C-alpha positions in Angstrom: 78.9 55.4 120.0 80.7 54.9 116.7 83.8 53.1 118.0 84.8 49.5 117.3 86.4 49.1 120.7 85.4 49.4 124.3 87.5 51.8 126.3 87.8 52.1 130.1 86.0 55.1 131.5 89.2 56.3 133.1 92.0 56.5 130.5 95.6 56.4 131.8 97.5 59.3 130.2 101.2 58.3 129.8 102.7 61.7 128.9 104.6 62.0 132.2 105.6 58.4 132.6 108.9 58.8 130.8 111.4 61.6 130.4 108.9 64.4 130.4 108.0 63.5 134.0 108.6 60.7 136.4 111.2 58.9 134.3 109.9 55.5 135.4 112.1 52.5 134.8 110.8 49.7 132.6 110.1 47.6 135.7 108.2 50.5 137.3 106.2 51.1 134.1 105.3 47.4 133.9 104.1 47.5 137.5 102.0 50.6 136.9 100.4 49.0 133.8 99.5 46.1 136.0 98.1 48.3 138.7 95.9 50.1 136.1 94.5 46.8 134.9 93.8 45.7 138.5 91.7 48.9 138.9 89.8 48.4 135.6 91.8 51.0 133.7 92.6 49.3 130.5 93.0 52.2 128.1 96.4 54.0 127.7 96.7 57.4 125.9 99.9 58.2 124.0 101.2 60.6 121.4 104.3 60.2 119.2 105.8 63.4 120.6 105.6 62.4 124.3 109.1 62.3 125.8 110.5 63.9 122.7 109.4 60.9 120.6 110.8 58.4 123.2 107.8 57.7 125.5 106.1 55.1 123.3 109.3 53.0 123.1 109.5 53.1 126.9 105.9 52.0 127.3 106.3 49.3 124.7 109.3 47.8 126.6 107.3 48.1 129.9 104.3 46.4 128.3 106.4 43.5 127.0 108.0 43.2 130.5 104.5 43.0 132.1 103.6 39.9 130.2 100.0 41.2 129.8 98.1 40.0 126.8 97.6 42.7 124.1 93.8 42.0 124.0 93.6 43.1 127.7 94.4 46.7 126.9 93.5 49.5 124.4 96.2 51.8 123.0 95.4 55.3 121.8 98.1 57.4 120.1 98.3 60.7 118.3 100.4 62.1 115.4 100.9 65.2 113.4 102.9 67.6 115.6 106.5 68.2 114.4 108.6 69.2 117.4 112.0 70.9 117.3 114.2 68.4 119.2 117.2 66.1 118.9 115.0 63.3 117.5 113.6 65.5 114.7 115.7 68.1 112.9 112.9 70.6 112.3 113.5 74.3 112.0 110.2 75.3 113.5 107.3 73.5 115.3 104.6 72.7 112.7 102.1 70.0 111.6 102.3 67.3 109.0 99.1 65.5 107.9 100.3 64.2 104.5 99.1 60.7 103.7 102.6 59.3 103.7 103.5 60.9 107.0 100.4 59.7 108.8 101.0 56.1 107.7 104.7 56.3 108.5 104.0 57.8 111.9 101.5 55.1 112.8 104.0 52.4 111.8 106.6 54.0 114.0 104.2 54.0 116.9 103.3 50.3 116.3 107.0 49.5 116.3 107.7 51.4 119.5 104.6 50.2 121.4 105.4 46.6 120.4 102.0 46.0 118.9 100.4 45.2 115.5 97.6 47.8 115.8 96.3 50.9 117.6 92.8 50.8 119.0 92.5 54.5 118.1 94.6 57.0 116.2 94.0 60.7 116.8 95.2 63.7 114.9 96.9 65.7 117.7 96.0 69.3 116.7 94.4 70.8 113.6 96.6 72.2 110.9 95.6 75.1 108.6 97.2 73.2 105.8 95.5 69.8 106.3 93.8 68.3 103.2 90.9 66.1 104.1 91.2 63.9 101.1 94.8 62.9 102.0 93.9 62.3 105.6 90.9 60.2 104.5 93.1 58.1 102.2 95.6 57.5 105.0 93.0 56.5 107.6 91.2 54.2 105.1 94.4 52.4 104.2 95.4 52.0 107.9 92.0 50.6 108.8 92.0 48.3 105.8 95.5 47.0 106.8 94.3 46.5 110.4 96.8 49.0 111.8 94.1 51.1 113.4 90.6 50.2 114.6 89.2 53.7 115.3 90.0 57.2 114.2 89.5 60.5 115.9 91.0 63.9 116.6 92.2 66.0 119.5 91.7 69.8 120.0 89.5 70.1 116.9 86.5 72.4 116.5 83.2 71.1 115.2 83.8 72.9 111.8 87.3 71.3 111.5 85.7 67.9 112.1 83.1 68.6 109.5 85.9 69.4 107.1 87.5 66.0 107.7 84.1 64.2 107.5 83.9 65.1 103.8 86.2 62.1 103.4 86.4 60.1 106.6 84.3 59.4 109.7 85.6 61.0 112.9 84.8 58.7 115.9 86.1 60.8 118.8 87.4 64.1 120.0 89.8 64.7 122.9 89.6 68.2 124.3 90.9 70.1 127.2 88.2 70.1 129.9 88.0 70.6 133.6 86.3 72.8 136.2 89.0 75.5 135.4 88.8 75.0 131.6 85.2 74.8 130.6 85.4 76.1 127.0 84.4 72.8 125.4 81.1 73.1 127.1 80.3 76.4 125.5 82.1 76.4 122.1 80.2 73.4 120.6 82.9 70.8 121.3 80.8 68.5 123.6 77.6 69.4 121.7 79.1 68.0 118.6 80.1 64.8 120.4 76.6 64.3 121.6 74.9 65.0 118.3 77.2 62.8 116.3 77.7 60.1 119.0 81.5 60.7 119.1 83.6 59.4 122.0 84.4 62.5 124.2 87.7 62.5 126.0 89.0 65.2 128.3 92.7 65.9 128.8 94.0 67.7 131.9 90.7 66.8 133.7 91.9 68.3 137.1 92.8 71.5 135.3 94.8 74.1 137.2 93.2 73.4 140.5 96.4 72.1 142.1 98.7 74.2 140.0 97.4 77.7 140.4 96.8 79.8 143.5 94.4 82.5 142.4 90.9 83.7 143.2 89.2 81.1 141.1 91.0 78.1 142.7 90.3 79.6 146.1 86.6 79.8 145.4 86.6 76.2 144.1 88.5 75.0 147.1 86.0 76.6 149.5 83.1 74.7 147.8 85.1 71.5 147.6 85.7 71.6 151.3 82.0 71.4 151.9 81.4 68.8 149.4 84.2 66.5 150.5 82.4 66.2 153.9 79.1 65.6 152.2 80.2 62.9 149.8 83.1 61.5 151.9 85.6 61.7 149.0 88.6 63.8 148.1 88.9 66.9 145.9 90.3 65.1 142.9 87.4 62.7 142.9 84.9 65.5 143.0 86.6 67.3 140.1 86.3 64.1 138.1 82.7 63.5 139.2 81.9 67.0 137.9 83.1 65.9 134.5 81.3 62.6 134.6 78.0 64.4 135.2 78.1 66.1 131.8 75.8 64.4 129.3 78.5 64.0 126.7 79.7 60.9 128.6 83.2 62.1 128.9 86.2 59.9 129.4 88.9 61.7 131.5 92.5 61.1 130.6 94.2 61.0 134.0 97.9 61.7 133.9 99.0 60.7 137.3 101.6 57.9 138.0 100.5 57.6 141.6 98.8 54.2 142.1 96.4 55.5 144.9 95.3 58.4 142.7 94.5 56.1 139.9 92.5 53.9 142.2 90.7 57.1 143.5 90.0 58.1 139.9 88.2 54.9 139.3 86.2 55.2 142.5 85.1 58.7 141.4 82.8 57.0 139.0 80.6 55.9 141.9 79.9 59.5 143.0 76.3 60.6 142.3 76.9 64.4 142.2 73.7 66.3 142.8 72.7 68.8 140.2 72.8 71.8 142.5 76.3 70.8 143.7 77.4 70.6 140.1 76.2 74.2 139.6 77.8 75.3 142.9 81.1 74.2 141.5 80.5 75.8 138.2 79.5 79.1 139.9 82.7 78.9 142.0 84.7 78.5 138.8 82.9 81.4 137.0 82.9 83.7 140.0 79.2 84.2 139.6 76.0 82.3 139.2 75.0 81.1 135.8 73.0 83.8 133.8 
C-alpha cells in the first residue's frame, strides 16, 4: 500500500456526530473518541462540509477535551464541495479544486480540528472542471509543508484517477460500497485499487439494509437470519464481514455513534465468512445467482 500512515481497519465516520445527526456535546464527543480508541478504532473520517462546515470544529474541541495525544489517532478529511448554506454564500452547489482553494480549505480543517496535519486529504467528488496540474501543485505544497501526509480521492472513477496521476500520486479511493450498493465491484473501482495498491475505503457500508423495506432487503434478511445462527453474530457484523472478504482489503467507514455498534464493528473482523455464504448474500442482493 502506498500510504505513509497506518489506519485502523474500521474507520469512524463522523458525519452524524454533530448537527447533521446526533448533535453530541463536546463531552459526549470526547467520550466517544475515547471509546473508539479503546476498541482499536483510531482513524476518524471527516469532510469540511459535514454539519454545514461546523462538524470539524466540534470534533476538534471534543478531541482537545479528551486529552488524547495526536499521535494516537489518524485524521482523514475531504474538500472540494461548495454547499449552499449560511456558512457559504454560494448561489449553487458546485466544486472548487483550484490550488489556492485546496490549500485554504486544508488550513481551515487544520484550524478547526486543532491539529498541525491531516493524515490524509481526499478530494470529495470529481469535478468536470478540475485541472490536474493545479491539484498536483496544491498537494505537493501541502505535503512539503507537512500539512498532509497522504492524498486520495472519494467517488472517483479509475479514469478520473488516471487524469490526476498525470501530476500527483493518488494513494486511496473512498467509494460507496455495501451489499445493497455493489457497483464499485463491477465498474473498476476496486480493481483499480488492487492493481495500483491504493487504500480502498467504503462509505455507507451497511447500505440501505436498515433503511429500506423492499424485495431486496427482504431477501437479504432471510439469508442473514440463517447466517446469524451459523456464525453467532448480528446482521451488521455479517454485512461488514461480507465487505472484508473482498480482495481489495476494504476499510469500512462506519458512521454510528452507538458505542456497542462500534465494538461490534471491530469484532466483525474476526468472522471468517465462507465463500459460498458470501455468494449466498450476493445472490440475495441481486435477486438471482451470479451468471
